[in-house]
Every structure is written in structure tokens, then in C-alpha cells.
N, C-alpha and C positions, 0 to 999 in steps of 0.2 A: 872395319877391315884391318887385318894384320899386314904389316909390310915386311919385306925381306930383311930390312935392317932390324926390325923388332924381333923377328924370328932368330936371327943370328945373335943379337945381343942377349936375348933370353937364354938361348942354348949355351952361349959362352959363360953367362953368369952362373949357370948350373954346373959348368965344367963338363958338359956333354959334347960328344962328337956328333956329326950328322948320322953316323951309324947307330947311335943310341936313340936319337930323337925320331928318325924316320919310321922305324917299325911301330913306335908308340902312336904315331899319327897315321898309320896305315898307308905308308907310301915308301918308295925307294929313296935311297940317299942321293941319287943323281938328281931326281926331281926336286928334292929339298934344297940341294945346292943351287939349282937354277932359280928357285924362289928367292933364296938369300942373296944371290948375285943380281937380282932384278931382271934376269933374262926371261923369266916367266912370272905371271901373276897368278897366285892361287885362286881357284874358283871358290865360291862361297862354302861349299862342303869341305874342301881341303883346308881352307883357312880356319874353319870352325874346329876341325880335328886337330890342327896344329896348336891352336890357342888352348883347347881343352887339355891336350897332353902337357903343355907347358904349365898351365895353371894347376893341374893335378900334381905336378912336381914342386909347386910352391912359388911359381912366378906370378907376380901381380903386374898387370899392364896399367900404366899411368899415362897421363897426357904428355909427360916429358920423356917417357921411355919405359923401362922395366925395372923391377926390384924384386928381391926375395922376400917371402913372408917371414915374419918373426919366428914362426914355429918350425922353420926349416933348419936343418943341420944343427940340432941341439939347442935351438932357441937363440942363436947368435943374432946380433943386430943386423937389420936388413942392409944389404949393399945396394947402392943405386948405380945404375948404368944408363946414361942418356943415349938412346938409340941414334939421335942425330949426331952425336959426337963420335960414335963408333964408326969409323970409316976405314 
């Protein structure tokens, strides 16, 4: 299951706004912000769509947080962002 912190951390790592991620995951930006804030928990279908959209953009979900794939943005070294520290 993807958490609101992971969603926000992954989105910020990509440099995306909620307006860019939301349509890629098939939802409105208001709902996405509610998930990120922890005000709502995504159901299984929405969680899967969010994760797929982020992974398609090059995000890798790890036990410690999220990182970018090596192949993203011209092959630069992956950046790590710990979702627990992102507050």
C-alpha cells in the first residue's frame, strides 16, 4: 500500500505539482492532496494507479522511501528521499 508521504515524496522528487500527477493517475488534484495530507486513504484501485503513474515516470519505491531510476533525466545518479523524513 502506498502512503500519502510516499506519494508526496515521489511527486516532489520528480518536480511535479499535484496538477501534473493527478490526471496521470486518473483523479482530481483535490483528492490527491487529501491523500498526501493523510485526510483520506486511497482505495486499492487508486493506490495502484498512483503507484503506476509514479513508477512510469521513473520513481522506485523502496523500504526506506523513494528514489529515481538511473535512466531518468539523462542518466543522472539516483536521488534518494526518505519519505519518513519528508515532513
